C-alpha positions in Angstrom: 0.0 0.0 0.0 1.5 3.3 -1.1 1.6 6.3 1.3 0.7 9.7 -0.1 0.2 13.1 1.4 -3.2 13.9 -0.1 -5.9 12.2 -2.2 -8.4 14.4 -3.9 -11.6 12.6 -5.1 -13.0 14.4 -8.1 -11.5 16.3 -11.1 -14.0 19.0 -11.6 -12.9 22.6 -11.4 -13.0 22.7 -7.6 -11.1 19.4 -7.3 -8.5 20.6 -9.8 -8.1 23.9 -8.0 -7.7 22.1 -4.7 -5.1 19.6 -6.1 -3.2 22.5 -7.6 -3.2 24.5 -4.3 -2.1 21.4 -2.3 0.7 20.6 -4.8 2.0 24.2 -4.9 2.1 24.0 -1.1 4.6 21.1 -1.4 2.3 18.2 -0.8 2.3 15.0 -2.9 -1.2 14.7 -4.4 -3.1 12.0 -6.3 -6.5 12.9 -7.9 -9.0 10.1 -8.3 -11.6 10.6 -11.1 -14.2 8.0 -12.2 -14.7 9.6 -15.6 -12.1 9.5 -18.4 -11.3 13.2 -18.4 -11.5 16.3 -16.2 -14.6 18.3 -15.6 -17.2 16.1 -17.3 -20.1 16.8 -15.0 -21.2 20.0 -13.2 -18.1 21.9 -14.3 -18.9 21.5 -17.9 -22.7 22.1 -17.6 -23.1 25.6 -16.4 -23.2 29.2 -17.7 -19.4 29.8 -17.5 -20.2 33.1 -15.6 -17.7 34.8 -13.3 -20.1 36.1 -10.7 -19.6 39.3 -8.8 -21.2 38.0 -5.6 -24.5 39.9 -5.4 -27.1 37.5 -4.1 -25.6 35.5 -1.2 -26.1 36.0 2.5 -23.6 38.4 3.9 -21.0 36.6 5.9 -21.7 33.2 4.2 -19.1 31.0 2.5 -20.8 31.7 -0.8 -20.5 35.4 -0.4 -17.0 35.5 0.9 -15.5 32.9 -1.4 -17.3 34.3 -4.4 -16.0 37.8 -3.9 -12.5 36.6 -3.1 -12.6 34.0 -5.8 -13.7 36.4 -8.5 -10.6 38.5 -8.0 -8.3 35.5 -7.9 -10.0 34.1 -11.0 -9.6 37.3 -13.1 -6.0 37.5 -12.1 -5.3 33.8 -12.8 -6.9 34.0 -16.3 -4.9 37.1 -17.2 -1.6 35.6 -16.0 -2.2 32.2 -17.6 -3.8 33.3 -20.8 -7.2 31.7 -20.1 -9.8 33.2 -22.4 -12.3 35.4 -20.4 -14.1 38.7 -20.7 -15.3 41.2 -18.2 -18.6 41.7 -20.0 -20.7 43.1 -17.2 -24.3 42.2 -16.6 -27.7 43.9 -16.2 -30.2 42.6 -13.7 -33.5 44.0 -15.2 -36.8 44.9 -13.7 -39.5 44.1 -16.2 -42.0 46.3 -14.4 -41.8 49.3 -12.0 -42.8 47.1 -9.0 -39.6 45.2 -9.3 -37.3 48.2 -8.8 -37.4 47.8 -5.1 -36.1 44.3 -5.7 -33.1 45.7 -7.5 -32.4 48.1 -4.6 -32.5 45.2 -2.2 -30.0 43.3 -4.3 -27.7 46.4 -4.4 -27.9 46.7 -0.6 -27.2 43.0 -0.1 -24.3 43.1 -2.5 -22.8 46.1 -0.7 -22.9 44.1 2.6 -21.0 41.3 0.8 -18.3 43.7 -0.3 -19.5 44.4 -3.9 -19.5 48.2 -4.2 -19.5 48.9 -8.0 -23.2 48.3 -8.8 -25.1 51.1 -10.5 -28.9 51.5 -10.5 -30.0 52.6 -14.0 -33.2 54.1 -15.2 -35.1 52.6 -18.1 -33.5 55.0 -20.6 -30.0 54.4 -19.3 -30.4 50.6 -19.5 -32.0 50.6 -22.9 -29.3 53.0 -24.2 -26.7 50.5 -23.2 -28.6 47.5 -24.7 -31.0 48.7 -27.5 -32.6 45.3 -27.7 -33.6 45.4 -24.1 -37.1 46.4 -22.8 -37.2 47.1 -19.0 -38.4 49.4 -16.3 -34.8 49.8 -15.0 -31.8 47.8 -14.3 -28.8 47.2 -12.0 -25.5 47.2 -13.7 -22.7 44.9 -12.4 -19.5 45.8 -14.3 -17.4 43.1 -12.6 -19.5 40.1 -13.9 -17.8 38.2 -16.7 -17.5 35.0 -18.6 -14.7 32.4 -18.8 -13.8 29.5 -21.0 -14.3 26.9 -18.2 -12.6 24.1 -20.2 -9.5 26.2 -20.8 -9.5 27.1 -17.1 -9.6 23.4 -16.1 -6.9 22.5 -18.5 -4.7 25.2 -17.1 -5.4 24.1 -13.5 -4.6 20.5 -14.4 -1.3 21.6 -16.0 -0.3 23.6 -13.0 -1.1 20.7 -10.7 0.8 18.2 -12.8 3.8 20.5 -13.1 3.8 20.6 -9.3 3.9 16.8 -9.2 0.2 15.8 -9.0 -0.7 12.4 -10.4 -4.1 11.7 -12.0 -5.9 8.4 -12.0 -8.8 8.5 -14.5 -11.5 5.8 -15.0 -10.9 5.0 -11.3 -13.4 5.2 -8.4 -13.0 5.3 -4.7 -14.5 2.0 -3.8 -14.2 2.5 -0.1 -12.2 4.2 2.6 -11.4 3.8 6.2 -10.1 6.2 8.9 -7.1 4.8 10.7 -4.2 5.9 12.9 -2.1 7.2 9.9 -4.9 9.1 8.2 -7.3 7.5 5.8 -7.0 4.3 3.7 -8.4 4.9 0.2 -9.3 1.8 -1.8 -9.6 2.4 -5.5 -10.9 0.3 -8.4 -10.2 1.0 -12.1 -12.3 0.3 -15.2 -10.8 -3.2 -15.5 -11.7 -4.1 -11.9 -8.1 -3.8 -10.7 -7.9 -2.5 -7.1 -5.2 -0.5 -5.4 -5.0 1.0 -1.9 -3.5 4.4 -0.9 -2.7 5.4 2.6 -3.4 9.2 2.6 -2.5 11.6 5.3 -5.3 13.9 4.0 -8.4 13.3 1.9 -10.5 15.8 0.1 -14.0 14.8 -1.1 -14.6 17.0 -4.2 -16.9 14.6 -5.9 -19.7 17.1 -6.7 -23.0 15.3 -7.2 -21.5 12.2 -5.7 -20.0 13.9 -2.6 -22.6 12.5 -0.2 -22.2 9.0 -1.5 -18.5 9.4 -1.3 -18.6 10.4 2.4 -21.0 7.5 3.0 -18.2 5.1 1.9 -15.8 6.3 4.5 -15.8 3.7 7.3 -15.8 5.4 10.6 -17.3 8.7 9.4 -20.5 9.6 11.2 -23.5 9.3 8.8 -25.2 12.0 10.8 -22.7 14.6 9.5 -23.6 13.9 5.8 -26.3 16.4 4.7 -29.2 15.5 2.5 -28.9 16.4 -1.2 -31.6 17.8 -3.5 -31.1 17.8 -7.3 -32.2 20.8 -9.3 -31.9 20.4 -13.1 -31.1 23.6 -15.0 -32.1 23.5 -18.7 -30.5 25.6 -21.4 -31.8 26.7 -24.8 -29.5 28.1 -27.5 -30.2 31.0 -29.9 -28.6 30.6 -33.3 -26.3 33.4 -34.4 -24.7 36.2 -32.4 -26.2 37.4 -29.2 -28.4 40.5 -29.5 -26.8 41.9 -26.3 -23.2 42.8 -25.4 -23.8 42.2 -21.7 -25.3 39.3 -19.7 -29.0 39.9 -19.0 -30.6 38.6 -15.8 -34.1 39.0 -14.5 -34.9 39.5 -10.8 -34.0 36.1 -9.2 -36.5 33.3 -8.6 -36.7 30.6 -6.0 -33.8 28.1 -6.4 -31.9 30.1 -9.0 -31.2 33.3 -10.7 -34.0 33.1 -13.3 -33.9 32.4 -17.0 -31.0 34.7 -18.0 -29.1 35.4 -21.2 -25.4 34.6 -21.3 -23.1 34.3 -24.2 -19.8 32.4 -24.8 -16.6 34.0 -25.9 -17.6 33.6 -29.5 -20.7 35.7 -29.0 -23.3 32.9 -29.2 -26.2 33.3 -26.9 -27.9 30.8 -24.6 -30.7 31.1 -22.1 -31.1 29.4 -18.8 -30.9 27.7 -16.5 -34.4 27.3 -15.2 -35.1 25.3 -12.0 -36.6 21.8 -12.3 -36.5 19.7 -9.2 -35.7 16.0 -10.0 -35.1 12.8 -8.0 -32.3 11.3 -10.0 -29.5 12.4 -12.4 -30.9 12.9 -15.9 -29.6 15.5 -18.3 -32.4 15.3 -20.8 -33.7 18.7 -22.0 -37.5 18.6 -22.6 -38.2 20.7 -25.7 -41.6 21.5 -24.3 -40.0 23.6 -21.6 -39.2 26.2 -24.2 -42.7 27.6 -23.7 -41.7 28.8 -20.2 -38.5 30.2 -21.6 -40.2 32.2 -24.3 -42.5 33.7 -21.7 -39.7 34.6 -19.3 -37.3 36.0 -22.0 -39.9 38.1 -23.7 -40.4 40.1 -20.5 -37.0 41.7 -21.2 -36.6 40.9 -24.9 -40.0 41.0 -26.6 -38.5 40.7 -30.1 -37.6 37.0 -29.5 -39.1 35.2 -32.5 -41.2 32.1 -32.4 -39.2 29.0 -33.0 -35.9 30.7 -32.4 -34.9 28.6 -29.3 -33.2 25.3 -29.6 -32.6 22.8 -26.8 -29.0 22.9 -25.8 -27.9 21.1 -22.6 -28.7 20.7 -18.9 -26.8 20.8 -15.7 -27.7 19.6 -12.2 -27.2 21.7 -9.1 -26.1 19.6 -6.0 -28.2 21.6 -3.6 -28.4 21.3 0.2 -31.9 23.0 0.3 -35.0 21.8 -1.3 -38.2 23.4 -2.8 -39.5 26.2 -0.7 -36.6 26.2 1.7 -34.1 29.1 2.2 -31.1 28.8 0.0 -28.3 26.8 1.7 -24.7 27.8 1.9 -21.7 25.8 0.8 -20.8 23.1 3.4 -17.1 22.8 3.6 -16.6 20.3 6.4 -13.1 20.1 7.8 -11.3 18.6 10.8 -12.8 21.1 13.2 -16.3 19.9 12.2 -15.8 16.2 12.6 -12.6 15.7 14.7 -11.5 12.8 12.5 -8.2 14.1 11.1 -7.4 15.7 7.8 -10.6 15.1 5.9 -12.5 17.8 4.0 -15.9 17.1 2.5 -17.2 19.6 0.0 -21.0 19.5 0.0 -23.4 21.6 -2.0 -20.9 23.2 -4.3 -23.3 24.7 -6.8 -23.1 28.2 -8.2 -20.9 30.2 -7.6 -18.5 27.2 -7.3 -16.7 28.0 -10.6 -16.1 31.6 -9.6 -15.1 30.6 -6.1 -12.9 27.7 -7.1 -9.5 29.2 -6.4 -10.7 30.7 -3.1 -12.3 27.4 -2.1 -9.0 25.7 -2.8 -7.1 28.1 -0.5 -9.8 27.6 2.2 -9.4 23.8 2.0 -5.6 24.0 2.3 -6.0 26.2 5.4 -8.4 23.7 7.0 -6.1 20.8 6.4 -2.8 22.6 7.3 -3.6 25.6 9.6 -0.6 27.7 10.2 
């Protein structure tokens, strides 16, 4: 059985960022990933937005790590040549009664440390985006977009350059806490097994994080939170986006509403919506487009019939269900369970991509406090 400093389970953007940070701190790291490549699940099924950090509860992990991570991410992308753009976004009120909602968002964002928001009149907003129809808007100039795949490739390259090893098509079949740390039993696609004795273990398995924690012998099941699944469907618009900025409605329960984003080539996509499901299924129902047309036409009435095409879906690994207050990230470290250097990352939904580098620094600090 081989001894190793750290095992990271999961090679999504957060797992990659954590592996990179651990390796750069001088630790020997192995990343275990059951897929055949990096970032094949939640990390590749999102809006690729760099969030400013407007909507989260002040003082929460989501708020703090989003604001911190946004700065780290912009700096990282610039330094490493990762394609990104600081596009800005407009949160739009479709009717005058929603203007108070925009003021509430602005006040909340200020408490979270986001101080560059600007409340716009209808005329000001529509002059910035001529295709837009609204009663007013909130401008967030620090919101942007990033090529998430290029980001993950860069993080993997950094991690490997610092000595990290990757085991793809390999799952964590089981684990057990022992006197030296945690024994991690792995199984590859051919059924071959191998055991690692890790001094530290990071569960960054995303949608499988709860199941992963449940396979750790000696870890209290009572500390594993329930998971809810919320599918977010996306529809694409052929051709270039009619907007230069991202366009968001006032948020809805469970998500930020059917918003318009675009990729770095200028192609537009709408979504995600919120569809509560009981098992992982990425099927996009074309019939949901009716809800999309209705929502989008509140701020873009010129959207033509038949213009939307089903694109893809992602699934949020949520810690709160329908009708419940939005839950924070749960980053469960040694101080929470008292069982050594184990960190479980539960409920890492949006803004996980934006916060990934800050999450990584937070995990390293939990495992190796100075």
